[in-house]
N, C-alpha and C positions, 0 to 999 in steps of 0.2 A: 393264395394260401392265407389261412387265418390261424393266428397263434394266440393262445390266451395265457395271461399271467397276472399275478398279483404284485403290487407294489406299495410299500410302506416305508416312506423316507421323510425325515423331518426337513422343515424349511432350512436350517442351517447346513444340513448335510447336502441338500440340493443346490445351494447358491453357486458353487463352482460351475455347475452345469447350466444354470440360468445366466450366469455372467460370461459364459464362453471360455473359461479357464479350463474346465474339463469338458471333453466332448461326448464320449460314449457312455451311457448308462448300461451296465451289465444286469441282466435279470435271467431268471430261469423260468421257462414256460411250464404249464401243468403237465407236460409230457417229459419234462427233465432236460429239454434242450436249452443251451446257454445262448442267449441273444444279446446282441450289441446294438443299442438304438441310440440314435443322436439325441442328446438331451434337449435340443430345440423342440422337439415334438412333444415334450411333456410341459412345456411352458404354460399352456392354457389351463392346465390342471393344478398349478401350484397355487396353494392357499396359504394363509398365515401358519396353519398347522403342517404345512408341507404337502406331500402327495400321498394319498391312501386310496386303495380300491383295486378293483378288478379292471383289466384292460384287455382290448382285443387289437392286435396288430395285424394289418391286411398287407400283404406283399403282392406285387404284380408277378405275372408269370416269370419274369426274368429275375425275380429275387429282390428288386428295388422296392423301396417304401411307397406304400399307396396311401394308407391312412392309420391313425391311431385313435381309438375311441374308449372313452371310459364306459363301463357298463353299469 
């Protein structure tokens, strides 16, 4: 299953997820579904300006995480 969403968060706002203090990032996909994604999957996309862009979340048939890619 592929889910698409936008994320725009500042560096400061993402720090608790990067540091492991907070775990799940809550986003709403383009179809209106609420997703809870482990913050560790966003670490490669963190810049000094934060995380900004369109993403594709891919889940395995059992609903587990497969991949997260910035589009």
